[in-house]
C-alpha positions as CSV (number, residue, x, y, z in Angstrom):
1,M,-2.0,29.1,-6.5
2,K,0.4,28.2,-3.7
3,L,2.6,25.7,-4.2
4,S,0.9,23.4,-1.4
5,Y,-2.5,23.8,-3.0
6,K,-0.8,22.7,-6.5
7,L,0.6,19.7,-4.8
8,L,-3.0,19.0,-3.4
9,T,-4.2,19.1,-6.6
10,I,-1.6,17.0,-8.4
11,S,-1.6,14.4,-5.6
12,L,-5.7,14.0,-5.6
13,V,-6.1,13.7,-9.5
14,V,-2.8,11.1,-9.6
15,G,-3.9,9.5,-6.3
16,A,-7.5,9.3,-7.8
17,I,-6.1,7.5,-11.3
18,L,-4.1,5.3,-9.6
19,R,-6.7,3.9,-7.3
20,L,-9.4,3.7,-9.4
21,I,-8.3,2.8,-13.1
22,Y,-8.8,-0.8,-13.9
23,L,-10.0,-1.2,-10.1
24,G,-12.1,-4.1,-11.1
25,S,-9.8,-6.4,-12.6
26,I,-6.0,-5.0,-10.7
27,P,-5.1,-6.9,-9.0
28,V,-5.9,-9.6,-10.5
29,G,-7.9,-12.2,-8.6
30,F,-10.2,-11.3,-6.1
31,T,-9.8,-12.7,-2.1
32,P,-12.2,-14.9,-0.2
33,D,-12.0,-11.4,1.8
34,E,-13.4,-9.5,-0.7
35,A,-16.0,-11.9,-2.0
36,S,-17.4,-12.6,1.3
37,Q,-17.6,-9.0,2.5
38,G,-18.8,-8.3,-1.0
39,Y,-22.0,-10.8,-0.8
40,T,-22.8,-10.1,3.1
41,A,-23.2,-6.0,1.8
42,Y,-25.2,-7.8,-1.1
43,S,-27.1,-9.7,1.6
44,I,-27.7,-6.6,3.9
45,L,-28.8,-4.7,0.4
46,K,-31.6,-7.3,-0.1
47,T,-32.8,-8.8,3.1
48,G,-31.3,-6.1,6.0
49,R,-29.7,-9.5,7.5
50,D,-26.1,-11.2,6.9
51,E,-25.9,-14.5,5.2
52,W,-26.0,-15.7,9.1
53,G,-29.2,-14.6,9.3
54,N,-28.2,-11.8,11.8
55,F,-30.2,-8.4,11.6
56,L,-27.6,-5.6,10.7
57,P,-24.6,-6.5,12.8
58,L,-23.4,-3.4,14.7
59,S,-19.6,-4.6,16.0
60,S,-18.8,-7.5,13.7
61,F,-19.6,-9.6,10.6
62,K,-19.6,-13.5,11.3
63,S,-18.6,-14.0,7.6
64,F,-16.4,-17.5,7.6
65,L,-16.1,-16.8,11.5
66,D,-13.1,-14.5,11.6
67,Y,-15.8,-11.6,12.8
68,K,-14.5,-8.9,9.9
69,A,-15.3,-5.8,11.1
70,P,-18.2,-3.9,9.9
71,L,-17.6,-0.2,8.6
72,Q,-16.5,-1.5,4.8
73,T,-19.3,-3.9,4.4
74,Y,-21.5,-1.1,5.2
75,L,-20.2,0.9,3.0
76,M,-20.4,-1.4,-0.1
77,V,-24.0,-1.7,0.3
78,P,-24.3,2.0,-1.3
79,A,-21.9,1.0,-4.1
80,I,-23.9,-2.3,-4.9
81,A,-27.0,-0.7,-5.2
82,V,-25.5,1.6,-7.6
83,F,-23.4,-0.8,-9.5
84,G,-24.2,-4.0,-8.8
85,L,-22.5,-7.0,-7.2
86,N,-19.3,-6.9,-8.8
87,E,-15.8,-6.5,-8.4
88,F,-15.4,-2.7,-8.9
89,S,-18.4,-2.1,-6.2
90,V,-16.7,-4.2,-3.6
91,R,-13.2,-2.2,-4.0
92,L,-14.9,1.0,-4.7
93,P,-15.4,2.2,-0.9
94,S,-11.5,1.5,-0.2
95,A,-10.5,3.4,-3.1
96,V,-12.7,6.2,-2.3
97,F,-11.0,6.5,1.3
98,G,-7.5,6.2,0.1
99,I,-8.4,9.2,-2.3
100,L,-9.8,11.0,0.7
101,S,-6.7,10.3,3.2
102,I,-4.6,12.1,0.8
103,Y,-6.9,15.1,1.7
104,A,-7.0,14.2,5.2
105,L,-3.3,14.0,5.6
106,Y,-2.4,17.3,3.6
107,L,-5.0,18.7,6.3
108,L,-3.1,17.5,9.2
109,C,0.0,18.2,8.6
110,Q,-1.6,22.3,7.6
111,K,-2.1,21.6,11.3
112,L,0.7,20.2,12.7
113,F,3.1,22.4,11.2
114,P,1.3,26.0,10.5
115,K,5.0,27.2,9.8
116,H,5.8,25.1,6.8
117,P,2.9,24.8,4.6
118,K,5.0,23.0,2.1
119,I,5.1,20.0,4.2
120,A,1.4,19.4,3.4
121,G,1.8,19.1,-0.1
122,L,4.8,16.6,0.1
123,A,3.1,14.6,2.2
124,A,0.0,14.5,-0.1
125,L,2.5,13.3,-3.3
126,L,4.0,11.0,-1.5
127,L,1.0,9.4,-0.1
128,A,-0.6,9.2,-3.7
129,I,2.4,7.3,-4.7
130,S,2.9,5.0,-1.9
131,P,3.1,1.6,-2.9
132,W,1.4,-0.2,0.4
133,H,-1.1,2.7,0.4
134,I,-2.1,2.4,-3.3
135,Q,-2.4,-1.6,-3.1
136,F,-4.2,-1.2,0.3
137,S,-6.6,1.0,-1.5
138,R,-7.2,-1.1,-4.7
139,M,-8.5,-3.9,-2.2
140,A,-11.3,-4.3,-0.1
141,L,-9.1,-4.5,2.8
142,E,-10.7,-3.1,6.4
143,V,-7.3,-1.8,7.5
144,N,-7.3,1.2,5.0
145,L,-10.1,2.7,6.0
146,T,-8.0,4.0,8.9
147,S,-5.8,5.8,6.6
148,L,-8.5,8.2,6.6
149,L,-10.1,8.3,9.9
150,I,-7.0,8.3,12.0
151,P,-5.2,11.1,10.3
152,L,-8.6,12.9,10.3
153,G,-9.5,12.2,14.1
154,L,-6.1,13.6,14.7
155,Y,-6.8,17.0,12.6
156,L,-10.1,17.8,14.2
157,F,-8.5,17.1,17.3
158,L,-5.8,19.7,17.2
159,K,-8.5,22.0,16.0
160,G,-10.5,21.1,18.8
161,E,-7.6,22.7,20.7
162,E,-9.0,26.6,19.1
163,D,-12.7,25.6,19.0
164,E,-14.0,23.0,21.8
165,K,-17.0,22.1,19.3
166,F,-14.5,19.7,17.0
167,Y,-13.9,17.5,19.9
168,I,-17.0,16.2,19.1
169,F,-16.0,15.7,15.9
170,S,-12.8,13.9,16.4
171,L,-14.3,11.5,18.5
172,T,-16.7,10.8,15.9
173,S,-13.7,10.1,13.6
174,F,-11.8,8.0,15.8
175,G,-15.2,6.2,17.3
176,I,-16.0,5.1,13.6
177,G,-12.6,3.7,13.4
178,L,-13.2,1.4,16.0
179,Y,-15.1,-0.2,13.5
180,A,-13.1,0.0,10.7
181,Y,-10.5,-2.6,11.6
182,H,-9.9,-4.7,14.9
183,A,-6.0,-3.6,15.3
184,A,-8.0,0.2,15.4
185,R,-9.5,-1.0,18.8
186,L,-6.2,-0.8,20.5
187,F,-4.6,1.8,18.8
188,I,-7.2,4.7,18.8
189,P,-7.8,4.4,22.5
190,L,-4.3,4.5,23.5
191,F,-3.7,7.5,20.8
192,G,-6.8,9.0,22.0
193,L,-5.6,8.8,25.9
194,F,-2.4,10.4,25.0
195,L,-4.1,12.9,23.2
196,I,-6.1,14.1,26.3
197,L,-3.1,14.0,28.8
198,N,-0.8,15.8,26.4
199,S,-3.7,18.9,25.6
200,F,-4.8,18.2,29.5
201,K,-4.7,22.2,30.1
202,N,-7.2,22.4,27.2
203,I,-9.8,20.0,27.5
204,K,-10.3,20.9,31.2
205,K,-11.6,23.9,30.2
206,I,-14.4,22.4,28.2
207,S,-17.9,23.4,29.3
208,L,-19.9,20.7,31.1
209,N,-22.5,20.2,28.8
210,R,-20.1,19.6,26.2
211,F,-18.2,17.3,28.0
212,L,-21.3,15.0,29.1
213,T,-22.0,14.9,25.3
214,L,-18.6,13.6,24.7
215,I,-19.2,10.9,27.5
216,F,-22.4,10.0,25.8
217,V,-20.9,9.5,22.6
218,T,-17.7,7.7,23.4
219,A,-20.4,5.3,25.2
220,I,-22.2,5.1,22.0
221,F,-19.2,3.9,19.9
222,I,-17.9,1.6,22.8
223,A,-21.1,-0.5,23.8
224,P,-21.3,-2.4,20.9
225,I,-18.1,-3.7,20.9
226,A,-18.0,-4.3,24.6
227,T,-20.9,-6.2,24.6
228,D,-19.9,-8.5,21.3
229,M,-16.7,-9.1,22.9
230,I,-18.3,-10.4,26.5
231,F,-21.2,-12.1,24.8
232,G,-20.3,-12.3,21.0
233,G,-17.8,-14.4,18.9
234,S,-15.6,-11.8,17.5
235,S,-13.4,-12.4,21.0
236,K,-12.9,-16.0,20.1
237,R,-11.7,-15.2,16.7
238,G,-9.2,-12.1,18.3
239,A,-8.2,-14.8,21.1
240,D,-7.2,-17.2,18.1
241,V,-4.8,-14.9,16.5
242,M,-3.3,-13.3,19.9
243,I,0.4,-14.5,20.8
244,T,-1.4,-15.7,24.3
245,K,-2.6,-18.8,22.5
246,M,-0.2,-21.1,22.6
247,D,-0.2,-24.3,20.5
248,R,1.2,-27.6,22.0
249,G,4.1,-27.7,20.3
250,R,5.0,-24.3,21.9
251,I,4.5,-25.4,25.3
252,Q,6.3,-28.4,24.8
253,S,9.3,-26.3,23.5
254,I,9.2,-24.3,26.3
255,S,9.4,-27.3,28.6
256,N,11.9,-28.7,27.0
257,A,14.5,-25.9,27.5
258,A,13.6,-26.1,31.0
259,Y,14.1,-29.6,31.8
260,F,17.2,-29.7,30.1
261,S,19.2,-26.5,30.9
262,D,22.2,-26.6,32.7
263,L,21.1,-24.5,35.4
264,K,19.1,-27.3,36.9
265,S,22.4,-28.0,38.6
266,V,23.0,-24.9,40.2
267,N,19.1,-24.7,41.5
268,P,16.3,-26.4,40.2
269,I,14.2,-23.6,40.0
270,L,16.3,-21.2,37.8
271,P,15.7,-23.1,34.7
272,R,11.4,-22.3,35.2
273,V,12.7,-18.5,35.9
274,F,14.1,-18.0,32.6
275,H,11.8,-20.4,30.4
276,N,8.4,-20.1,31.0
277,K,5.1,-18.9,29.5
278,L,5.3,-15.1,30.6
279,T,9.1,-15.2,29.3
280,S,8.3,-16.5,26.0
281,L,5.2,-14.2,25.4
282,A,7.8,-11.3,25.9
283,S,10.4,-12.6,23.4
284,Q,7.7,-12.8,21.1
285,F,6.3,-9.7,21.4
286,V,9.3,-7.9,21.4
287,E,10.4,-9.7,18.2
288,N,7.2,-9.0,16.6
289,Y,7.2,-5.5,17.6
290,L,10.6,-4.6,16.2
291,S,9.7,-6.3,13.2
292,Y,7.4,-3.6,12.0
293,F,10.6,-1.3,12.2
294,S,12.7,-3.4,10.4
295,L,13.7,-1.3,7.2
296,P,13.9,-4.3,4.6
297,F,10.2,-4.9,6.0
298,W,9.7,-1.6,4.8
299,F,12.0,-0.8,2.1
300,T,13.2,-3.9,0.2
301,E,11.4,-7.2,1.3
302,G,7.7,-6.3,2.2
303,G,5.1,-8.6,4.3
304,R,4.6,-12.6,4.1
305,E,1.0,-12.1,3.0
306,I,1.0,-11.9,-0.8
307,T,-2.9,-12.4,-0.3
308,Y,-2.9,-8.5,0.7
309,S,-1.6,-7.6,-3.1
310,I,1.8,-7.5,-1.7
311,I,4.7,-8.0,-4.5
312,P,7.1,-10.4,-3.2
313,G,10.7,-9.1,-2.9
314,R,9.3,-5.3,-2.9
315,G,9.2,-3.2,0.1
316,L,5.9,-1.3,1.2
317,L,7.2,1.7,0.6
318,H,9.1,3.0,-2.4
319,F,13.4,2.4,-1.7
320,W,13.9,5.9,-2.5
321,V,12.0,7.1,0.4
322,L,14.4,5.7,3.0
323,P,16.7,8.5,3.0
324,L,13.7,10.6,3.5
325,V,12.2,8.8,6.3
326,L,16.0,8.9,8.2
327,T,15.9,12.5,8.0
328,G,12.4,13.1,9.0
329,I,12.9,11.4,12.6
330,Y,16.4,12.9,13.0
331,L,14.2,16.5,12.4
332,L,11.7,14.9,15.1
333,L,14.4,14.5,17.5
334,S,16.6,17.4,17.2
335,N,15.0,20.3,15.6
336,K,13.1,22.4,18.6
337,E,10.8,24.2,15.9
338,L,9.0,20.8,15.4
339,S,9.2,19.9,19.3
340,K,5.2,20.6,19.6
341,S,3.9,17.8,16.6
342,A,7.3,16.2,17.3
343,K,5.7,14.4,20.9
344,I,2.3,13.4,19.0
345,L,4.1,12.0,16.2
346,I,6.8,10.1,18.3
347,F,4.0,8.7,20.4
348,W,2.1,7.9,17.2
349,G,4.8,5.9,16.0
350,L,5.6,3.9,19.1
351,I,2.4,2.6,19.7
352,A,1.4,1.7,15.7
353,A,2.8,-1.3,16.2
354,I,1.8,-2.6,19.5
355,P,-1.7,-4.4,18.3
356,A,0.2,-6.4,15.3
357,A,2.9,-7.3,17.8
358,L,0.5,-9.1,20.1
359,T,-1.0,-11.1,17.2
360,K,1.0,-14.4,16.6
361,E,3.1,-13.5,13.4
362,G,5.4,-10.5,12.6
363,Y,6.0,-8.7,9.0
364,R,2.0,-8.6,8.4
365,P,1.3,-5.5,6.7
366,N,-2.5,-6.0,6.9
367,R,-1.9,-5.6,10.5
368,A,0.0,-2.5,10.8
369,G,-2.6,-0.3,9.5
370,S,-1.8,2.3,12.2
371,F,1.3,3.2,10.3
372,L,-0.6,4.1,7.3
373,V,0.1,7.8,6.4
374,Y,2.6,7.8,9.0
375,W,5.8,6.9,7.2
376,E,4.7,9.3,4.0
377,L,4.3,12.0,6.9
378,I,7.7,11.8,8.4
379,A,9.3,11.4,4.6
380,A,7.7,14.6,3.8
381,I,9.5,16.5,6.3
382,G,12.6,15.1,5.5
383,L,11.8,16.2,1.8
384,Y,11.0,19.9,3.0
385,F,14.4,20.5,5.0
386,I,16.4,18.8,2.4
387,L,14.7,20.9,-0.1
388,E,15.0,24.4,1.8
389,A,18.5,23.5,2.9
390,K,21.5,25.1,0.9
391,F,24.7,22.8,0.2
392,K,27.0,22.8,-2.6
393,F,26.1,20.8,-5.2
394,K,22.3,21.0,-4.2
395,K,21.1,21.1,-7.8
396,L,23.1,18.2,-9.1
397,F,22.1,16.0,-6.2
398,F,18.4,16.6,-6.4
399,S,18.6,16.1,-9.9
400,A,20.2,12.6,-9.7
401,F,17.5,12.1,-6.8
402,F,14.8,12.9,-8.7
403,G,15.8,10.9,-11.8
404,L,16.3,8.0,-9.8
405,S,13.0,8.3,-7.7
406,V,11.1,8.5,-11.0
407,L,13.2,5.4,-12.5
408,L,12.2,3.2,-9.3
409,T,8.7,4.3,-9.3
410,I,8.4,3.5,-12.6
411,F,9.8,0.0,-12.1
412,Y,7.2,-0.4,-9.1
413,F,3.8,0.2,-11.4
414,E,4.7,-1.7,-14.1
415,D,5.5,-4.3,-11.7
416,Y,2.2,-3.7,-9.9
417,F,-0.1,-2.9,-12.6
418,F,1.6,-5.3,-15.8
419,N,3.6,-8.0,-13.9
420,S,1.3,-9.3,-11.0
421,K,-0.6,-11.8,-13.1
422,V,2.7,-13.8,-13.9
423,T,4.1,-13.1,-10.4
424,Y,1.5,-14.2,-8.0
425,P,-1.7,-14.9,-9.1
426,R,-2.6,-18.4,-7.0
427,A,-1.9,-16.6,-3.9
428,M,-4.8,-13.8,-5.0
429,A,-7.3,-16.5,-5.4
430,Y,-7.1,-16.0,-9.5
431,G,-9.6,-17.4,-11.4
432,W,-12.7,-17.9,-9.3
433,R,-15.1,-15.9,-11.5
434,D,-14.2,-18.1,-14.8
435,V,-14.8,-20.8,-12.5
436,V,-18.1,-20.0,-11.3
437,K,-19.1,-19.0,-14.7
438,F,-18.3,-22.1,-16.4
439,V,-19.7,-24.2,-13.5
440,S,-22.8,-22.4,-13.9
441,G,-23.4,-22.8,-17.5
442,I,-23.0,-27.0,-16.8
443,E,-24.2,-27.4,-13.0
444,N,-27.9,-28.2,-14.5
445,N,-26.2,-31.6,-16.0
446,Y,-25.3,-32.8,-12.8
447,E,-26.8,-33.9,-9.2
448,Q,-24.3,-32.4,-7.4
449,V,-21.4,-30.3,-7.8
450,M,-18.4,-31.3,-5.3
451,V,-16.2,-28.6,-4.7
452,D,-12.5,-29.3,-2.7
453,K,-13.1,-27.1,0.1
454,G,-10.6,-24.2,1.4
455,T,-10.0,-20.8,0.3
456,Q,-13.7,-20.3,1.6
457,S,-14.8,-21.3,-1.8
458,Q,-18.7,-21.0,-0.8
459,S,-17.6,-17.2,-0.9
460,F,-16.8,-16.9,-4.5
461,F,-20.2,-19.2,-5.9
462,A,-22.4,-17.1,-3.7
463,F,-21.1,-13.8,-4.9
464,Y,-20.6,-14.6,-8.4
465,Q,-23.8,-16.4,-8.7
466,K,-25.7,-14.0,-7.2
467,T,-27.2,-16.3,-4.5
468,D,-30.7,-15.4,-3.2
469,P,-29.7,-14.4,0.3
470,V,-32.5,-15.8,2.3
471,K,-31.4,-19.3,0.3
472,F,-28.2,-19.0,1.8
473,Q,-29.4,-18.2,5.2
474,N,-31.7,-21.2,5.4
475,E,-28.2,-23.1,4.1
476,S,-25.9,-21.4,6.9
477,S,-28.7,-22.1,9.7
478,N,-27.2,-26.0,9.0
479,W,-23.7,-25.0,9.0
480,Q,-24.8,-23.6,12.5
481,K,-25.8,-26.6,13.8
482,K,-22.6,-28.4,12.9
483,L,-20.5,-25.7,14.1
484,D,-22.2,-26.6,17.6
485,S,-21.1,-30.0,17.6
486,Q,-17.5,-29.6,15.9
487,P,-15.8,-26.4,16.9
488,V,-13.6,-25.2,14.5
489,A,-11.8,-21.9,13.6
490,Y,-13.1,-21.2,10.5
491,L,-16.0,-22.3,8.4
492,D,-14.1,-24.3,5.8
493,Q,-12.8,-26.2,8.6
494,L,-16.2,-28.4,9.0
495,D,-15.9,-31.9,7.5
496,Q,-18.5,-31.2,5.4
497,Y,-21.1,-28.3,4.4
498,S,-23.6,-27.6,1.6
499,L,-25.1,-24.5,-0.6
500,G,-27.9,-26.3,-2.6
501,K,-26.1,-28.6,-4.5
502,Y,-22.8,-27.3,-4.0
503,N,-21.0,-29.6,-1.4
504,F,-17.8,-28.5,0.4
505,Q,-15.6,-30.9,1.6
506,H,-12.2,-32.9,0.9
507,L,-12.2,-35.0,-2.0
508,N,-11.0,-38.9,-1.8
509,W,-10.5,-41.2,-4.2
510,P,-12.3,-43.5,-5.1
511,D,-15.3,-43.0,-2.5
512,D,-16.2,-39.4,-3.8
513,R,-16.1,-40.8,-7.4
514,S,-19.3,-40.4,-9.4
515,T,-20.5,-40.2,-12.6
516,K,-23.5,-37.8,-11.4
517,A,-21.2,-35.0,-10.0
518,L,-19.4,-32.3,-11.4
519,F,-16.0,-31.6,-9.5
520,V,-13.9,-28.6,-8.5
521,Y,-10.3,-29.1,-7.4
522,Q,-8.2,-26.7,-6.2
523,G,-5.2,-28.9,-5.2
524,N,-6.3,-28.9,-1.0
525,S,-6.7,-32.7,-1.0
526,G,-3.0,-33.4,-2.5
527,G,-1.6,-32.5,-5.5
528,Y,-3.0,-32.8,-9.0
529,E,-1.2,-36.2,-9.7
530,S,-3.4,-37.7,-6.9
531,L,-6.9,-37.4,-9.0
532,P,-8.0,-40.2,-11.0
533,G,-6.5,-41.1,-14.1
534,D,-9.7,-41.5,-16.2
535,R,-11.5,-38.2,-15.2
536,R,-12.4,-35.7,-18.0
537,K,-11.1,-32.4,-18.0
538,L,-13.5,-29.7,-18.7
539,F,-11.9,-26.4,-17.4
540,Q,-8.6,-25.0,-16.2
541,I,-7.2,-22.1,-14.7
542,T,-3.5,-21.8,-14.9
543,E,-0.7,-19.9,-14.3
544,P,1.6,-18.5,-16.9
545,L,4.2,-20.9,-16.6
546,G,1.4,-23.5,-17.1
547,S,0.8,-25.0,-13.6
548,I,-2.7,-25.7,-12.6
549,I,-4.5,-23.5,-10.3
550,I,-8.2,-24.8,-10.7
551,E,-9.4,-27.8,-12.3
552,V,-13.1,-28.7,-13.8
553,F,-13.7,-32.4,-14.3
554,D,-16.1,-35.0,-14.3
555,F,-16.1,-39.0,-15.1
556,P,-17.6,-40.2,-18.0
557,K,-20.6,-42.5,-18.1
């Protein structure tokens, strides 16, 4: 068996183990996004409608007004049908796509570097143990699906240069990718346009019938998204996170900079030339864009949202991969033997950060999904040529490098698989399964269950109680009436909404005090010290160091 095949086999086995073992319980906790998508899939399975009563939505799921891309939710439907509504079944599609992406990257590298087949095996192995790819594969994150669909689409496109029938398969992979994650709706068209222009000599030879077929299939993929952007709610959600939506504070800051500028003494118009909305947007875009090429972001600090299972103080990639990435970039820019593939990979890297840079904040790993598999591919190029090079003390160098990389990787695995419950349980919405189980056992003793709203807690109760989707859809119709009169960005920003006897609202004392109600508090209306001292504590979720995450209590009669 060739070395590249051996590496692929090892990579798939290792990758599957790292993505499937204890999938339902690691990472600790279960995020509102995961619970929401899981319950939506459950609702689709039972009724053919989402929790808002919409029949088989095509372009996005309304969820809690964040309009999630639909592919992952639909992939959960068969998993839930087989394994039931639980954490494992919700995370399984992402894990499976993560495993398959290892093979897709292998195929892509075989096509990109036919004279250097070992690069494919090395890339597969690097992806199998890549921290952020493992973490994204072990959560129900839509962005992870692109780690399969983008490299697969590119591989099939390159196959199309040899046999034009593969162009339809490539288009299908990229087209499905449009429904995997919102950022892909910008990256894939840009990348696809580049591929077409780069291979125009081959594409213009396509037969008329096949060309018309490609146009027809393209229209099929684009039509639902375009319709939703024009008439649906996903465009509103997209506008909310874009840098073009400025709050009053930012507008006032621009105005102040222009008003107090010393340039006014030269010409009153000059301050406005330098301080206006356009220059502010350009500045933020550049700042955000460069943040996704920051070495600390990738190798030492990581992202700013622990919610996505990112470990604080750790990079998204292993630190020992840094010299391999730098070597790979150098080779792409200087090695003529790689020039054909280099053009594609360089363009891929340059546009990958654009969708993320157009949103309000930088350093968001979940918005940088177009980079998934990219750095591992670049690192594999560097590792391959270093292994092939001849230099003094090569054996000693690789022995030291291998030992260090194994040691650092072991420390990462310990941190992620064993220490995560200690480091960031609150950010991962830890404890809701136990809370819902406890509350469900005693809720019949109370007329109401008052839940301190925030973190979209209605999704947890619906998910873990397996609430009848028809009941949920009836309640959500009432929520919609409130949304029509109280325009908000997210559902839990409504002043109050109910799901059966469960009321979600900010808890205020003593107004909400009642001996007939059970209370679930998660610290969103102030600290625990603000709670009435005579409450009867029934159940708590605490961090290992003792701080309270969630508390269930009532008042004695």
